[in-house]
ROLONU-421719 format. One line per 10 residues: number of its first residue (from 1); their letters; for each residue x, y, z negated of N, C-alpha, C, CB. Coordinates in steps of 0.2 Angstrom, whole numbers. Glycine has a CB too. Example, Ala and Ser with C-alpha at 12.3 -4.5 7.8 and 13.67 -1.06 7.14 Angstrom:
<pts>
1 = AS = 66/-28/-39/62/-22/-39/66/-16/-39/57/-22/-45  64/-11/-35/68/-5/-36/64/0/-39/70/-3/-29
</pts>
This chain:
<pts>
1 = MTGDEPLAES = 161/692/-1138/168/695/-1138/172/690/-1142/168/702/-1141  178/688/-1140/182/684/-1143/187/688/-1147/186/679/-1138  191/684/-1151/196/688/-1156/202/691/-1152/199/683/-1161  203/689/-1145/208/691/-1141/206/698/-1138/210/686/-1136  200/699/-1137/198/705/-1133/200/712/-1136/191/705/-1132  199/713/-1142/202/720/-1145/209/721/-1143/200/720/-1152  213/715/-1144/220/715/-1143/221/717/-1136/223/709/-1146  218/714/-1131/219/715/-1124/217/722/-1123/215/710/-1120  212/725/-1125/210/732/-1124/216/736/-1127/203/733/-1127  218/735/-1132/223/739/-1135/230/739/-1131/225/737/-1142
11 = AEELFENAPC = 232/733/-1129/237/733/-1124/236/736/-1118/239/725/-1123  231/736/-1115/229/740/-1109/229/747/-1110/222/738/-1106  227/749/-1116/227/756/-1117/234/759/-1118/222/758/-1123  238/755/-1121/245/756/-1122/248/757/-1116/248/751/-1127  247/753/-1111/250/753/-1105/248/759/-1101/248/747/-1100  242/761/-1101/239/766/-1097/242/773/-1100/232/767/-1097  243/774/-1106/244/780/-1109/251/780/-1113/239/782/-1114  256/776/-1110/262/775/-1113/266/782/-1112/266/770/-1109  271/783/-1116/274/790/-1115/279/790/-1109/279/791/-1121  279/785/-1105/283/786/-1099/278/783/-1093/289/782/-1099
21 = GYLTTLPDGT = 280/785/-1087/277/782/-1081/279/774/-1080/278/786/-1075  274/771/-1078/276/763/-1077/273/761/-1070/272/759/-1082  278/757/-1066/276/755/-1060/278/748/-1059/279/759/-1054  274/744/-1056/276/737/-1054/276/737/-1046/271/731/-1056  281/734/-1043/282/734/-1036/284/727/-1034/287/739/-1033  283/726/-1027/285/720/-1024/293/721/-1023/282/718/-1018  297/716/-1021/304/717/-1020/305/722/-1015/307/710/-1018  301/723/-1010/302/728/-1005/300/735/-1007/299/726/-998  298/736/-1013/296/742/-1015/289/744/-1015/300/747/-1012  285/740/-1012/277/741/-1011/274/741/-1018/274/735/-1007
31 = IVRVNRTFET = 271/747/-1020/268/748/-1026/262/743/-1027/266/755/-1028  261/740/-1033/255/735/-1034/252/737/-1041/257/728/-1034  255/741/-1045/252/744/-1051/256/750/-1053/252/738/-1056  252/755/-1056/254/761/-1059/250/762/-1065/255/767/-1054  253/766/-1070/249/768/-1076/246/775/-1075/253/767/-1082  242/777/-1080/239/784/-1080/244/789/-1081/234/784/-1085  249/787/-1085/255/792/-1086/258/794/-1080/260/790/-1091  260/789/-1076/263/791/-1069/259/795/-1065/265/784/-1065  252/794/-1065/248/798/-1061/248/806/-1064/241/796/-1061  248/806/-1070/248/813/-1073/255/816/-1072/247/812/-1081
41 = LTGLRREDLL = 260/813/-1072/267/816/-1071/268/818/-1064/272/811/-1072  265/815/-1059/266/816/-1052/260/819/-1048/268/810/-1048  254/818/-1051/248/821/-1048/246/816/-1042/249/827/-1045  250/810/-1041/248/805/-1036/243/800/-1039/254/801/-1034  238/799/-1035/232/794/-1037/234/787/-1036/226/796/-1034  232/783/-1040/234/776/-1039/230/773/-1033/232/771/-1045  224/775/-1031/221/773/-1025/225/774/-1019/214/775/-1025  229/780/-1019/233/781/-1013/240/778/-1013/234/789/-1013  241/775/-1019/248/771/-1019/248/764/-1019/251/773/-1026  243/761/-1022/243/753/-1022/242/750/-1016/237/751/-1027
51 = HARRFQDLLS = 247/746/-1014/248/742/-1008/248/746/-1002/242/737/-1008  249/753/-1003/250/757/-997/256/761/-996/244/763/-998  260/762/-1002/266/765/-1002/272/761/-1006/265/773/-1004  278/763/-1004/283/760/-1007/286/765/-1012/289/757/-1002  289/762/-1018/292/767/-1023/297/772/-1019/295/763/-1028  302/769/-1015/307/773/-1012/304/779/-1008/312/769/-1008  298/778/-1005/295/783/-1001/293/789/-1005/289/780/-998  292/788/-1012/290/794/-1016/296/798/-1018/287/791/-1022  302/796/-1016/308/800/-1019/310/805/-1014/314/795/-1019  314/810/-1016/317/815/-1012/321/812/-1007/321/820/-1016
61 = PGGRIYHETH = 323/816/-1001/328/813/-996/334/810/-999/329/818/-991  337/814/-1003/343/811/-1006/342/805/-1011/347/817/-1011  336/805/-1014/335/799/-1018/334/793/-1014/329/801/-1022  331/794/-1008/330/788/-1004/336/785/-1001/325/790/-998  341/790/-1000/347/787/-998/351/784/-1003/352/793/-995  350/786/-1009/353/783/-1015/350/776/-1017/353/788/-1021  344/776/-1016/340/770/-1017/342/764/-1012/332/771/-1016  344/766/-1006/346/762/-1001/353/759/-1002/345/765/-994  357/764/-1004/365/763/-1004/367/760/-1011/369/769/-1002  363/762/-1017/366/760/-1023/360/757/-1027/368/767/-1027
71 = YAPLLRMQGE = 354/760/-1028/349/757/-1032/347/750/-1031/343/761/-1033  345/749/-1024/343/742/-1022/348/737/-1022/340/743/-1015  354/738/-1020/360/733/-1021/361/731/-1028/366/736/-1017  362/736/-1032/363/735/-1039/358/731/-1042/364/742/-1043  352/732/-1041/346/729/-1044/346/721/-1041/339/732/-1041  348/720/-1035/348/713/-1033/354/710/-1036/349/713/-1025  360/713/-1037/366/710/-1040/365/709/-1047/372/714/-1038  363/714/-1051/363/714/-1058/356/712/-1061/365/720/-1061  351/712/-1057/344/711/-1060/341/716/-1064/345/705/-1065  345/722/-1065/342/728/-1068/346/734/-1067/341/727/-1076
81 = VREIAVEIMC = 344/740/-1067/347/746/-1067/345/751/-1073/347/750/-1060  349/755/-1076/347/759/-1081/349/766/-1080/350/756/-1088  344/770/-1082/345/778/-1082/348/780/-1076/350/779/-1088  344/779/-1070/346/781/-1064/342/788/-1063/344/776/-1058  346/793/-1061/343/800/-1061/340/801/-1053/348/806/-1062  334/802/-1053/331/803/-1046/326/809/-1046/327/797/-1044  324/811/-1041/318/816/-1040/312/813/-1037/321/823/-1037  307/813/-1040/301/810/-1037/296/816/-1034/296/806/-1042  294/815/-1027/290/820/-1024/283/820/-1027/290/820/-1016  281/825/-1030/274/825/-1033/269/827/-1027/274/831/-1038
91 = ADGTRLPALI = 263/827/-1029/257/828/-1025/257/835/-1022/250/826/-1028  259/840/-1026/259/847/-1024/265/849/-1020/258/851/-1030  270/844/-1019/276/846/-1015/282/847/-1020/275/852/-1011  281/848/-1026/286/849/-1031/290/843/-1032/284/853/-1038  296/844/-1035/300/838/-1037/300/837/-1045/307/839/-1034  299/831/-1047/300/829/-1054/306/826/-1055/294/824/-1056  311/829/-1059/317/826/-1061/315/820/-1066/322/831/-1065  318/814/-1064/316/808/-1068/322/804/-1069/310/804/-1065  322/800/-1075/326/794/-1076/322/788/-1076/330/795/-1083  325/783/-1072/321/777/-1071/325/771/-1073/319/776/-1063
101 = NSVLRSDDEG = 322/766/-1076/325/760/-1077/321/754/-1074/325/759/-1085  324/750/-1071/321/744/-1067/323/738/-1069/321/746/-1059  319/733/-1069/320/726/-1070/317/721/-1065/318/723/-1077  322/717/-1062/319/713/-1057/317/706/-1060/325/711/-1051  311/704/-1058/309/697/-1061/309/692/-1055/301/698/-1064  311/686/-1057/312/681/-1052/308/675/-1054/319/679/-1050  307/670/-1049/303/664/-1051/309/659/-1054/299/661/-1045  307/653/-1055/311/648/-1058/317/646/-1053/307/642/-1060  316/647/-1047/321/646/-1042/325/652/-1040/317/643/-1036  324/657/-1044/328/663/-1042/326/667/-1037/335/661/-1041
111 = RPQLVRTTVF = 320/667/-1034/317/671/-1029/314/677/-1032/312/667/-1025  316/683/-1030/313/689/-1032/306/689/-1031/316/695/-1029  302/691/-1037/295/692/-1037/292/699/-1038/292/687/-1042  294/702/-1043/292/709/-1045/298/713/-1047/286/708/-1050  297/720/-1047/301/725/-1050/297/729/-1054/305/729/-1045  299/729/-1061/295/733/-1066/300/739/-1067/294/729/-1072  297/745/-1066/300/752/-1067/297/756/-1072/301/755/-1060  301/759/-1076/298/764/-1081/301/771/-1078/300/763/-1088  297/776/-1079/299/783/-1076/298/788/-1082/294/785/-1070  304/791/-1084/304/796/-1089/305/803/-1086/310/795/-1094
121 = DATDRRRYER = 301/808/-1088/301/815/-1086/308/818/-1089/295/819/-1089  312/820/-1084/319/823/-1086/319/830/-1085/324/819/-1082  313/833/-1085/313/840/-1084/317/844/-1089/306/843/-1083  315/843/-1095/319/846/-1101/326/845/-1101/316/844/-1108  328/838/-1100/335/837/-1099/339/840/-1094/336/829/-1098  335/841/-1088/338/844/-1082/339/852/-1084/334/843/-1076  334/855/-1087/335/862/-1089/341/863/-1094/328/864/-1092  341/858/-1099/347/858/-1104/353/858/-1100/346/853/-1109  354/853/-1096/360/852/-1092/362/858/-1088/360/846/-1088  357/861/-1085/359/867/-1081/361/873/-1086/353/870/-1077
131 = ELLRARRHEQ = 357/874/-1092/359/879/-1096/366/878/-1099/354/879/-1102  368/872/-1100/374/870/-1103/380/871/-1098/375/863/-1105  378/870/-1091/383/871/-1086/384/879/-1085/381/868/-1080  378/882/-1085/379/890/-1085/383/893/-1091/372/893/-1085  382/890/-1097/386/892/-1102/393/891/-1102/383/889/-1109  395/885/-1099/402/884/-1098/405/888/-1093/403/876/-1096  401/890/-1087/403/894/-1082/404/901/-1085/398/894/-1076  400/905/-1090/401/911/-1093/408/911/-1097/395/913/-1098  408/906/-1100/415/905/-1104/421/905/-1098/415/898/-1108  420/901/-1093/425/901/-1088/427/908/-1085/423/896/-1082
141 = DTARQLSRSL = 421/911/-1083/422/918/-1081/425/923/-1086/415/921/-1079  423/922/-1092/426/927/-1097/434/925/-1098/423/926/-1104  435/919/-1098/442/917/-1099/446/919/-1093/443/909/-1099  444/919/-1087/447/921/-1081/448/928/-1081/443/919/-1074  443/932/-1082/443/939/-1083/448/941/-1088/437/942/-1084  448/938/-1094/453/940/-1099/460/938/-1096/452/936/-1105  461/932/-1093/468/931/-1091/470/936/-1085/468/924/-1088  466/938/-1081/468/942/-1076/469/949/-1078/462/943/-1070  465/951/-1083/467/958/-1086/473/958/-1090/461/960/-1091  475/952/-1093/481/952/-1097/487/951/-1092/482/946/-1101
151 = LSGSLPTADG = 486/949/-1086/492/948/-1081/492/953/-1076/491/941/-1078  487/958/-1076/487/963/-1071/492/968/-1073/480/966/-1071  493/972/-1068/498/978/-1068/504/977/-1063/502/977/-1075  506/983/-1061/511/983/-1056/518/980/-1058/512/990/-1052  522/977/-1054/528/975/-1055/533/980/-1055/530/969/-1051  539/980/-1059/544/986/-1058/547/986/-1051/549/985/-1064  549/991/-1049/552/992/-1043/559/996/-1044/548/995/-1037  564/994/-1040/570/998/-1040/574/996/-1034/574/997/-1047  579/1000/-1032/584/998/-1027/588/992/-1030/589/1004/-1025  589/988/-1026/593/982/-1029/589/976/-1032/598/984/-1034
161 = LELEVAYHPA = 583/977/-1031/578/972/-1035/572/970/-1030/576/974/-1042  571/964/-1030/565/961/-1027/561/957/-1032/566/957/-1020  555/958/-1033/551/954/-1037/545/952/-1034/549/958/-1043  543/945/-1035/537/942/-1032/534/938/-1038/538/939/-1026  527/937/-1038/524/933/-1042/519/929/-1039/521/936/-1048  517/923/-1041/512/919/-1038/508/915/-1044/514/913/-1033  502/916/-1044/498/913/-1050/492/909/-1047/496/918/-1055  491/903/-1048/486/899/-1045/483/895/-1051/488/894/-1039  476/896/-1053/473/892/-1058/471/885/-1056/467/896/-1061  471/881/-1061/469/874/-1059/462/874/-1055/469/869/-1065
171 = EAGLEVGGDW = 461/869/-1051/455/868/-1047/451/862/-1050/456/867/-1040  455/857/-1053/452/851/-1055/450/851/-1063/456/845/-1054  449/857/-1065/446/858/-1072/441/863/-1073/452/859/-1076  438/863/-1079/432/868/-1080/435/874/-1083/427/865/-1084  441/875/-1086/443/881/-1089/450/883/-1087/443/879/-1097  451/889/-1087/458/892/-1086/463/890/-1091/458/899/-1085  469/890/-1090/474/888/-1095/478/894/-1098/479/883/-1092  484/893/-1100/487/899/-1104/494/900/-1101/488/897/-1111  495/899/-1094/501/901/-1091/501/909/-1090/502/898/-1084  507/912/-1091/508/919/-1090/515/921/-1088/506/922/-1097
181 = YDAFWLDEGA = 515/927/-1085/522/929/-1083/522/937/-1085/523/929/-1075  528/939/-1085/528/947/-1087/535/949/-1084/528/948/-1094  535/955/-1082/542/958/-1080/541/966/-1082/543/957/-1072  546/968/-1085/546/975/-1088/553/978/-1089/542/975/-1094  554/984/-1089/560/987/-1090/563/987/-1097/560/995/-1087  569/985/-1098/572/985/-1104/576/992/-1104/576/979/-1105  579/994/-1098/583/1000/-1098/581/1002/-1091/591/999/-1098  577/1007/-1090/574/1010/-1084/579/1010/-1078/571/1017/-1085  578/1006/-1073/582/1006/-1067/588/1002/-1068/584/1013/-1065  590/999/-1074/596/996/-1075/595/989/-1077/600/1000/-1080
191 = TIGLVIGDVV = 591/987/-1081/590/981/-1084/583/979/-1085/593/980/-1091  581/973/-1082/574/971/-1082/573/965/-1086/571/970/-1075  567/964/-1090/565/958/-1093/561/954/-1089/562/960/-1100  562/947/-1089/558/943/-1085/556/937/-1090/562/939/-1080  549/936/-1090/547/931/-1095/541/927/-1091/543/934/-1101  542/920/-1093/536/916/-1090/535/911/-1096/538/912/-1084  528/909/-1097/527/905/-1103/521/901/-1101/526/909/-1109  520/896/-1106/514/891/-1105/511/889/-1112/516/885/-1101  505/892/-1113/502/890/-1120/498/884/-1119/497/896/-1122  498/880/-1125/495/874/-1125/487/875/-1125/497/869/-1131
201 = GRGIGAAATM = 483/871/-1122/476/872/-1122/473/875/-1116/474/876/-1128  466/876/-1116/463/879/-1110/457/884/-1113/460/874/-1105  455/888/-1108/449/892/-1110/451/898/-1113/444/888/-1115  445/901/-1117/446/908/-1119/452/908/-1125/440/910/-1122  452/903/-1129/457/902/-1134/464/903/-1131/456/896/-1138  465/899/-1126/472/899/-1123/474/906/-1120/473/894/-1118  469/909/-1117/470/915/-1114/471/921/-1119/464/917/-1110  467/920/-1125/468/925/-1130/475/924/-1133/463/925/-1135  477/918/-1134/484/917/-1137/489/919/-1132/485/909/-1138  488/918/-1126/493/920/-1121/494/928/-1122/491/919/-1114
211 = GQLRSAVRAL = 488/932/-1122/489/939/-1123/492/941/-1129/482/942/-1123  491/938/-1135/495/939/-1141/503/938/-1140/492/935/-1147  504/933/-1137/512/931/-1136/515/936/-1131/513/924/-1134  511/937/-1126/514/942/-1121/515/949/-1124/509/943/-1115  510/951/-1128/511/958/-1131/517/958/-1136/505/960/-1135  518/952/-1140/523/951/-1145/530/951/-1142/522/945/-1149  530/948/-1136/537/948/-1132/539/955/-1130/536/943/-1126  534/959/-1128/536/965/-1125/538/970/-1131/530/969/-1122  534/969/-1137/536/973/-1143/543/971/-1146/531/972/-1148  544/965/-1146/551/962/-1148/557/964/-1144/551/955/-1149
221 = ASTGLGPGRL = 555/964/-1137/560/966/-1132/562/973/-1133/558/964/-1125  557/977/-1134/559/985/-1135/563/986/-1141/552/988/-1136  565/982/-1145/569/983/-1151/576/981/-1149/567/979/-1157  578/979/-1143/584/977/-1141/587/970/-1143/589/982/-1145  582/966/-1145/584/959/-1146/586/956/-1139/579/955/-1149  591/952/-1139/593/948/-1133/588/942/-1133/600/945/-1133  588/938/-1127/584/933/-1126/583/927/-1132/585/929/-1120  589/925/-1134/589/920/-1140/586/923/-1146/596/918/-1141  588/929/-1148/585/932/-1154/578/933/-1154/589/938/-1156  576/935/-1148/569/937/-1146/565/931/-1147/568/940/-1139
231 = IGALDAYAHR = 567/925/-1144/563/919/-1145/563/917/-1153/566/913/-1141  568/918/-1156/568/916/-1163/563/921/-1167/575/918/-1166  563/927/-1165/558/932/-1169/551/930/-1167/560/939/-1167  550/928/-1160/543/926/-1158/541/919/-1162/543/925/-1150  546/915/-1163/545/908/-1166/542/910/-1173/551/904/-1167  545/915/-1177/543/917/-1184/536/920/-1183/548/922/-1187  535/924/-1178/528/927/-1177/523/922/-1176/528/932/-1171  525/917/-1172/520/911/-1171/518/907/-1177/522/907/-1165  523/906/-1181/522/902/-1187/518/906/-1192/529/900/-1190  520/912/-1193/517/917/-1198/510/918/-1197/521/923/-1199
241 = HDVGRMTTLI = 508/919/-1190/501/920/-1189/497/914/-1186/501/926/-1184  500/908/-1186/497/902/-1184/494/903/-1177/492/900/-1189  499/905/-1172/496/906/-1165/502/904/-1161/495/914/-1164  500/900/-1156/504/898/-1150/509/892/-1152/509/904/-1149  507/888/-1156/511/882/-1158/512/878/-1152/507/878/-1164  518/876/-1151/520/871/-1145/520/875/-1138/515/866/-1144  520/882/-1139/521/886/-1133/528/885/-1130/519/893/-1134  528/885/-1123/535/885/-1120/536/891/-1116/536/879/-1116  542/894/-1116/543/900/-1112/551/901/-1111/541/906/-1116  552/905/-1106/559/907/-1104/559/915/-1105/561/905/-1097
251 = CAELGLETGR = 564/917/-1108/565/925/-1108/572/926/-1105/564/927/-1116  572/931/-1101/578/933/-1097/579/940/-1096/578/929/-1090  585/942/-1096/586/949/-1094/591/950/-1089/588/954/-1100  590/954/-1084/594/954/-1078/597/961/-1077/590/952/-1071  603/962/-1077/607/968/-1076/607/970/-1068/613/969/-1079  604/975/-1066/604/977/-1059/611/980/-1056/599/981/-1057  615/982/-1061/621/985/-1059/627/980/-1059/623/991/-1063  626/975/-1063/631/970/-1064/630/963/-1062/633/969/-1071  623/961/-1061/621/954/-1059/621/950/-1065/625/952/-1054  622/952/-1071/623/948/-1077/616/946/-1079/626/952/-1083
261 = LRYACAGHPP = 615/939/-1080/608/936/-1082/609/933/-1088/606/931/-1076  606/935/-1093/605/932/-1100/598/929/-1101/607/937/-1106  598/923/-1103/592/919/-1104/592/914/-1109/590/916/-1097  586/912/-1111/585/907/-1116/578/904/-1115/584/910/-1124  578/897/-1115/572/893/-1114/570/889/-1120/574/887/-1109  564/890/-1122/561/887/-1128/556/881/-1125/557/892/-1132  559/875/-1124/555/870/-1122/553/870/-1115/550/869/-1126  555/875/-1111/552/876/-1104/557/873/-1099/551/883/-1103  554/871/-1093/559/869/-1088/564/874/-1086/555/867/-1082  570/872/-1085/575/877/-1083/573/881/-1077/582/874/-1083
271 = PVILPPEGDP = 576/887/-1077/575/891/-1070/579/888/-1065/577/899/-1072  577/891/-1059/581/889/-1053/585/895/-1051/577/887/-1047  592/894/-1050/596/899/-1047/598/897/-1040/603/900/-1052  596/902/-1036/598/901/-1028/603/906/-1026/591/902/-1024  609/904/-1025/614/909/-1023/613/911/-1016/621/906/-1024  616/916/-1014/616/918/-1006/618/912/-1002/619/924/-1005  623/909/-1004/626/903/-1000/627/897/-1005/633/905/-997  626/891/-1003/626/886/-1007/619/883/-1010/630/887/-1013  619/878/-1013/613/874/-1015/610/877/-1021/614/867/-1016  603/877/-1022/600/879/-1028/602/874/-1034/593/880/-1027
281 = AFPWEGRSPP = 601/877/-1040/603/873/-1046/599/875/-1052/611/873/-1047  599/870/-1057/596/872/-1063/601/873/-1068/591/866/-1066  602/879/-1072/606/879/-1077/603/876/-1083/608/887/-1078  607/872/-1087/604/869/-1093/606/871/-1099/606/861/-1092  609/877/-1100/612/880/-1106/606/884/-1109/618/884/-1105  607/886/-1115/602/891/-1119/596/888/-1120/601/896/-1114  595/881/-1122/589/878/-1123/588/876/-1130/589/871/-1119  581/877/-1132/579/875/-1139/572/873/-1138/580/881/-1144  569/870/-1144/562/867/-1144/557/873/-1143/561/864/-1150  551/870/-1141/545/875/-1141/544/879/-1147/539/871/-1139
291 = LDIGDGTQEP = 539/884/-1147/538/888/-1153/534/884/-1159/533/894/-1151  536/886/-1165/533/883/-1171/531/876/-1171/526/887/-1171  537/872/-1170/536/865/-1171/539/862/-1177/539/861/-1165  542/866/-1181/545/864/-1188/541/866/-1194/552/867/-1188  545/867/-1199/541/869/-1206/542/876/-1207/545/865/-1211  544/880/-1202/544/887/-1204/551/890/-1205/540/889/-1209  556/885/-1206/563/887/-1207/566/889/-1200/567/881/-1210  568/895/-1199/570/897/-1193/578/896/-1191/569/905/-1192  579/892/-1186/586/891/-1184/587/896/-1178/587/883/-1181  594/898/-1178/596/902/-1172/594/899/-1165/603/904/-1173
301 = RPEAELTLAP = 591/903/-1161/590/901/-1154/595/902/-1150/583/904/-1152  598/897/-1146/604/899/-1142/601/902/-1135/607/892/-1140  606/906/-1132/605/909/-1126/611/907/-1122/604/916/-1126  610/909/-1115/616/908/-1110/617/914/-1106/615/901/-1106  622/914/-1103/624/920/-1098/627/918/-1092/628/925/-1102  626/920/-1086/630/919/-1080/629/926/-1076/627/913/-1076  634/926/-1071/634/932/-1067/632/930/-1060/641/935/-1067  627/933/-1057/624/932/-1051/628/935/-1045/617/933/-1050  629/932/-1040/632/936/-1034/626/939/-1031/635/931/-1029  628/945/-1027/622/949/-1024/619/945/-1019/625/955/-1020
311 = GSTVLLYTDG = 612/945/-1019/608/941/-1015/605/935/-1018/612/939/-1009  607/934/-1024/605/928/-1028/598/929/-1030/609/926/-1034  594/923/-1031/587/923/-1033/587/919/-1039/583/920/-1028  583/922/-1044/581/918/-1050/574/916/-1050/582/922/-1057  572/910/-1051/565/908/-1050/563/905/-1057/564/902/-1045  558/908/-1060/555/905/-1066/548/902/-1064/554/911/-1072  546/897/-1067/540/893/-1065/537/890/-1071/541/889/-1059  531/888/-1071/528/883/-1076/527/876/-1074/520/886/-1078  526/871/-1078/527/864/-1076/522/862/-1072/527/860/-1083  516/866/-1071/511/864/-1066/514/863/-1059/506/868/-1066
321 = LIERRRESLD = 520/866/-1057/523/866/-1051/526/859/-1050/528/872/-1050  529/856/-1055/533/850/-1054/530/844/-1057/540/852/-1057  525/844/-1061/522/838/-1064/517/835/-1059/519/840/-1071  517/829/-1059/512/825/-1055/511/819/-1060/514/823/-1048  504/817/-1060/502/811/-1065/506/805/-1064/495/810/-1064  507/803/-1058/510/796/-1057/517/797/-1054/506/793/-1051  521/802/-1056/528/803/-1054/532/805/-1061/529/808/-1049  538/804/-1061/542/806/-1066/544/814/-1065/549/802/-1066  545/817/-1070/547/824/-1070/553/825/-1066/548/827/-1077  558/820/-1066/564/821/-1062/562/822/-1055/569/815/-1063
331 = AGMDRLLAAT = 557/818/-1052/556/818/-1045/553/825/-1043/550/813/-1044  549/828/-1048/546/834/-1047/552/840/-1046/541/836/-1052  557/839/-1051/562/844/-1051/566/843/-1045/566/843/-1057  568/837/-1043/572/836/-1037/568/839/-1031/573/829/-1035  561/838/-1030/557/841/-1025/558/848/-1025/550/838/-1026  558/851/-1031/558/859/-1031/565/861/-1028/557/861/-1038  570/858/-1030/577/860/-1027/577/860/-1020/582/857/-1031  574/854/-1017/575/853/-1010/570/858/-1006/572/846/-1009  564/859/-1009/560/864/-1006/563/871/-1006/553/864/-1009  566/873/-1011/569/880/-1012/574/880/-1007/571/881/-1019
341 = AAHRDAGLAG = 579/875/-1006/584/876/-1001/581/876/-994/589/870/-1002  576/872/-993/574/872/-986/570/878/-984/569/866/-985  568/882/-989/564/888/-987/567/895/-990/557/888/-989  573/894/-991/577/900/-994/577/906/-989/584/898/-995  576/906/-983/576/911/-978/569/914/-977/579/910/-972  564/912/-981/557/914/-980/555/920/-983/552/908/-982  560/923/-987/558/929/-990/554/927/-997/553/934/-986  555/931/-1002/552/929/-1009/545/927/-1008/553/934/-1014  540/931/-1005/533/930/-1005/532/923/-1001/529/936/-1002  535/923/-995/535/916/-992/537/910/-995/538/917/-985
351 = LLATLVRELR = 543/911/-999/546/906/-1003/541/903/-1008/552/908/-1006  538/908/-1012/533/906/-1017/527/903/-1014/531/912/-1022  524/906/-1009/518/903/-1006/520/896/-1004/516/907/-1000  525/895/-1001/527/888/-998/528/883/-1004/533/888/-994  531/885/-1009/533/881/-1015/526/878/-1018/537/884/-1020  521/883/-1019/515/881/-1022/511/876/-1017/510/888/-1023  511/878/-1011/508/874/-1006/511/867/-1006/508/877/-999  517/866/-1006/520/859/-1005/521/855/-1011/527/860/-1002  522/859/-1017/524/855/-1023/518/854/-1028/529/859/-1026  513/858/-1028/509/857/-1034/505/850/-1032/504/863/-1034
361 = DPEHVDDVCL = 503/847/-1038/499/841/-1038/493/841/-1033/497/839/-1045  492/837/-1029/486/837/-1024/480/837/-1028/486/831/-1020  480/834/-1034/474/834/-1039/473/841/-1042/474/828/-1044  479/844/-1043/479/851/-1045/476/852/-1052/476/856/-1040  478/848/-1057/475/848/-1064/478/853/-1068/475/841/-1066  482/857/-1066/486/862/-1071/487/868/-1067/492/859/-1073  487/874/-1071/489/880/-1068/496/880/-1065/488/886/-1073  497/884/-1060/504/885/-1058/506/893/-1058/504/882/-1050  511/894/-1061/513/901/-1061/521/902/-1059/512/904/-1068  523/906/-1055/530/907/-1053/531/915/-1053/531/905/-1046
371 = LAARFILPG = 538/916/-1055/540/923/-1055/547/923/-1052/540/926/-1062  548/926/-1047/555/926/-1044/558/933/-1043/554/923/-1036  564/934/-1045/568/940/-1044/574/939/-1040/570/943/-1052  576/944/-1035/581/943/-1031/586/949/-1033/580/943/-1024  592/948/-1034/597/953/-1036/601/955/-1030/602/951/-1041  600/962/-1028/604/965/-1022/607/971/-1024/599/966/-1016  614/972/-1023/617/978/-1025/614/984/-1021/624/977/-1024  612/989/-1025/610/995/-1021/615/998/-1017/607/1000/-1026  612/1002/-1012/617/1006/-1008/617/1004/-1001/624/1005/-1011
</pts>
């Protein structure tokens, strides 16, 4: 026995019982060497593999396609691939989730000779990822249920008034946002309150904050505060309780006997006023910053007032309707006016459905909420 033999035996033992599977293949994938760990992981015997099967033949159908379209080309171009997730078909027909790393060895002239691949059992990782995904989906469901419960309830009805609402949660995200609407009587049958808002953030926290602010708005409105003073009081509430910072909203009240509309905007896009004849427009008065952005010193919040002609429509909306990632906000607002004018005769429900369909971002990364009221003299 020479001095090198114990070392050689130790190296072979290390190879056979390494904590990961190991394969050596020819450039076409033909397996020429495997270790004992790979046999243990898959139940496949080396005598059935060596010079008889290709590595890609051991993969699931999707894995074989990925091997052909991504793995093999990347290996040829880069000389190695790292942490590729595949499923290996085991001897008993089950699938082994695995992470593989491969290195291409070439001769001195650059001709591919061998591919050395390590195989790590990813079963625990796959289980963890599934559990994490399930947990994030419990959270999604809870947030959606909370949002729906807070937004549920019948809209007020009266002669001389049409109300419609549309709410579409984002599709390109994992969590619901904090958009909300509300409509309620300030004076039964005579004056209605209209509110739409947008809480910063997503998930359960945003939904809970939305619920707090929505309830606070109703409570403050019941005291007889006008829109400007109501937002001022809500601003103080947000600062005092550290809730709803940077929230934007519109508060409005509409008199059904007079057509008088009083409104105030706190950092929110302006409403759309659609007269029975003529072009829709944005009123830009009555504006102030979002909630709780200062040091707690309360400044009077302005409000504005206008009188609607019978048949006029007031449209409140959240910025998900007009914002797109690669466009200016002006483009979105111009598009909103044009679409409103083009579909003014569709009825309120048809108008809102069309606006959502035509205007929201194709990638739909934000919630979209709309509330429309049409003033019609009763009789």
